[in-house]
C-alpha positions, 0 to 999 in steps of 0.5 A: 268860630276860629276856636272850633276849627282849631279844636278840629285841627287838634283832633285831626292831628292826634288822629294822624299821629296815632295812625302814623305810629300804628303804620310805623309799628306795622311796618317794623313788625315785618309781617307785611309785604309792602314794608317800605310803603307802609313805613313811608306812609307812617312817617308822612302821617306822623310828620303831618300830625306833628306839624298840624298839632304845632300849628293848632297849638300856636294858633290857640296861644296866639288867640289867647294872647290877643284876647288877653291883650284886648281885655287889658286894653278895654280895662285900661280904657274904662278906668282912665280918668281922661275918658270920665270927663262929665 
């Protein structure tokens, strides 16, 4: 379940990054009447996208490390001779 929410975070962060970049591009093109508002909105979307992407990647790496740590502990427990006393 956590993996699904992490991938959802990645998708949302990528969407925010693209939307923020698009807004920054539109504000810099000098075609709009509210350049300052679009520039601020683009910067906020871009920053939120980066922060969410970093959080999601850290979460994925942490879960992968914990899974690897759990797997190595299970392998050590099943192969240790003190657990195989008959």
